[in-house]
N, C-alpha and C positions, 0 to 999 in steps of 0.2 A: 304573276309572270314567272316563268321558269328561267332560272339563271343559266348563262351559257355553259357552265360546268355540267349541268344536268341535261341540257338540250341535245346532247349527243345521243342519249338513250331514250328520251321521251319527246314525243312530237309536239307537245303543247298541252294546254289545259282545256281547249275547246274542240268540238268536232271539226270546226272550220280549219283550225291549225293542223289537225291530223290529216284532213283531206288535202291540204296544201302540200304537206310532206309526201303523201301518196302520189300526188301529181308529179312531184320532182323525181321520185324513184321510178315511177312508171316510164319516164322519159329515158331512163337508163336500162329499160327492159326488165326491171325488177317489179314484181307484183307485191301486194301488201295484205297483211292480216292485221286488222285493226282491233285493238283491245282497249276498252274503257277500264282504267285501273280501279280495282275495288275487290274486296274479298272478306269472307267471314262476317257477314252482316247478321245481327241478331234482332233487327227490327224490320218489320215489313215495309214501312215507307221507303227506306233506302233501297230495298230490293225492287220495289215498284218503280222507283225513279230510274234506276240503272236499266231495268228491262225496257222502260219506255224510251230511253235514249238509244238503246240498241235497235229498237224497232224503227225509230226515226233515222238512225244511221244507215240502215239498209236502204231506205228511200233516198237518202243523200248520195250514197254510192251509185245507185242506179241513175239518179238524175245528173250526176257529174260525169257519167260515162268513164269511170275509173276502173282499173283492173284491181279489185280489192275484195276481200271477204271480211267477216267479223269473227272474233273469238271471245267466248264467254267462260267464266269460272263458275262451277256449281255452287260454291259457298257465296258467291256474289249474287246468285239468283235464289238464295234462301234455303240451301240444303241444311244449314245449321238449325233452321226453323222447322224442318220436316221435309221428307222426300216429296210429299204432295205439293208443297209450295214450290220447290225446285222444278218439278215436272210441269206445273201450271205455267210458270214464268218462261221456262225454256221453250215449251211448245208455242207460246205466244210469239216468241222471237223467231222461231223456225218458220212458223206460218207467215209472218210478215216478210221474212227474207224470201220465202218461196214466191210471194207475190211480186217481188222485185228481181227474182233470179239471182240472188246473192247467196253465196256459200256460208255456212255456219260451222265453225270449229268449236268443240267442247274441250276445254283444257282439262288436264288431270291434276288433281291436288294430292294430298297425302293419302296413305293406304286406306284410311277410314272412309274415304269417299269413292273408292274404286268400283264397288258393286253397283252403287246407285248411278254412277256416271255411265258405266258400260251398259246397264239395263236401259237407261233413258236413250242413249245413243242408238242402241240396236233397234228399239221400238220406232224411233223417229226416222232412222235411216230406211227401215223397211216400209214405213208409211209414206215418206216423201221421196225416197230415192229409188224405189223398186223398178221404175221404168228407165233409169239412167245407168249408163256405164260409169264405173268408178273413175274413168279417165276423162269423163265429160267436164267441160268448164261450165260455169254458171252455177245454178242452185244445186245444193246437196248438203250432206252432213258429214262431219269428220270428228274423230276422237283421238286423244293422245294416250299412248302406253309407255311405261317406263321400264327400261331394261334392267334396272337394279332390283326390281321386285321378283321374287322367286316364282310367283304365280303367273308371270306375264307370258311364258311359253304357252300355257294352257289358254290364256285369254286370247292370244293371237290366233290360235287354231279355231277358237269359237268365232272370231271375227272374219275369218277368211272369206266366207260367202255372204257377208253383209254388204249391201249396195251403198257403201260409203267410202270414206278415206280414213287411213290410220297414220298418225304422226308418231314416229319412233324417236324417243329421247332417252338419254341415259338415266335421268331422274335426279332431281335437285333436293329432295326432302331427306332429312336425317331419320330414316326408318329403323325400326328395331332389327337387330342382327338375325333374329329367328325368321324374319320374313323377307329380308333383303340382303343382297350381296354388298359387302362393305369394301372389298379390295378393288382398286381401280381397274386392274387388268382383268379381273373376273367380269366386271361390268362391261368392259370393252368386248370381251369374248361373247357375252350374252347378246350385246347389241349386234355384233356381226352375225351371230346365229339367227337372230330374229330377222335381220335383213335377208339372209339367205333363204329362210323359209318363205318370207313374203314374196320375194322375187320369183320363187318357184311355184307358189300356190295361189297368190293373189292375181286378179285379172287387171290390176292397176291400182291407182289410189294409194300409192306408197309415198309417204312424206318423210324425208330424212331430216329430222330436226337436230342438227348438230353443227358445231363449228370445227369439229375435229377433222383435220385433213385425212387422217387414216380412215375414218368412217365414210367420208365423202368419196374417197378413192375406192373404197370397197363397194360402195353403191354403184359407182360408175362402171366398175369391172363386172358387177352382176348385171347391170343393164346391157353391157356389150354381150354378155353370155346369153341372157334370157329375152332381152327386148321388152321387158315389162316396164310400162310407163311409171315414172316417178318424178318427184319434185324435191328440191332442196329448200329447207327453211332455216333462216338465221335471224337473230335478234337485231333490231335497229342499234347501230353504234358499235357492233362487234364484227370485225373483219369486213368492213364495208367494201374495201377494194376487192376482196375475194368474191363478194357477192356480185359485183358488177362484172368481174372477169368470168365467173361461172355462168352468168346470165347470157353470155355470148353463145353458149352451147347448150345449156340446160334450163329447165324451168325453175326459177328462183323466186321465193317469197320471203319478204322481210316482215317480221313480227313488229308491229308499230303500236306501242302503248301511248295513251294520252289520258289527261284528266287531272283533277286537283289533288289526287292522292299519289303524287309522283315522288315524294321524298323517300319513302321506304323502298320503293322500287329502285330508285337511283342508288340508294345505299347498297342494296343487294348486288346490283350490276357492278358497282365500283369495287366491291370487296371480293367478288367471287373469282376474279381473274387478275393476275399480277399486272398485265398490260393495261387493264381498265383502271386499276388503282394508280398506276403511274400517270395515265392520262389525267385523272382527276387531280392528282397532286401538282402536275405541271400547270393546270388551269388555275389552281388556287394560288400558286406562287408566281403566276404570270410569266412562265417560261415556255 
């Protein structure tokens, strides 16, 4: 059982608990991206188990009539074992999700996974999403790109005509300075530039994955200027009030993790932002 201190950031250990949380946020007009916690598997049974759970989850989402999608990590699906393993498991999930009209996001991990992730995304998006608009709800494929990587401008140009969605984030991995911007303001500027390009060149399918009011306000201004469809994505437990407020006017999705591997995820969430750490300390102290 997940203790209350962690339940702000993690929906539970079981799919049923995650779906219950999704039902609650759906009632506040916030949609959900469900992620089974797990990464960097080096044994095939763990990969197969999580892939099977994702396939079942797609059916559960459809059967529950919830407004939700799923999100997977490449290393969770066996990328550390080989790109062929990753491709096999990912395609099995995408095919199952297609049968249930459920959208699949492919998370981005550190820079060593970028090429394999983008290649798999592009192939699957063209195979499964070629007849859909990026703005369509229901089934499709999406991928995440990171503004701190120096290569991302070129990657986004490559993805402009792919029939899927792209989530823009700043980047949370400690990448080498030769391939990544390290200064916060430079990363912010890159993020803004990427959004500007996307709103001008994409036909939709833009996901603003940020809690930063500056980036969200920039996206809102670009929407007013260009009219290109976009959505806002935030983590469960971070700026929840802002999520509900934004959902009154914009499409908002909450990233909802669940599963038995919650301890390391909770630790990262608690430590990465001062307000998250203060919340955790207040819970520990009972104040």
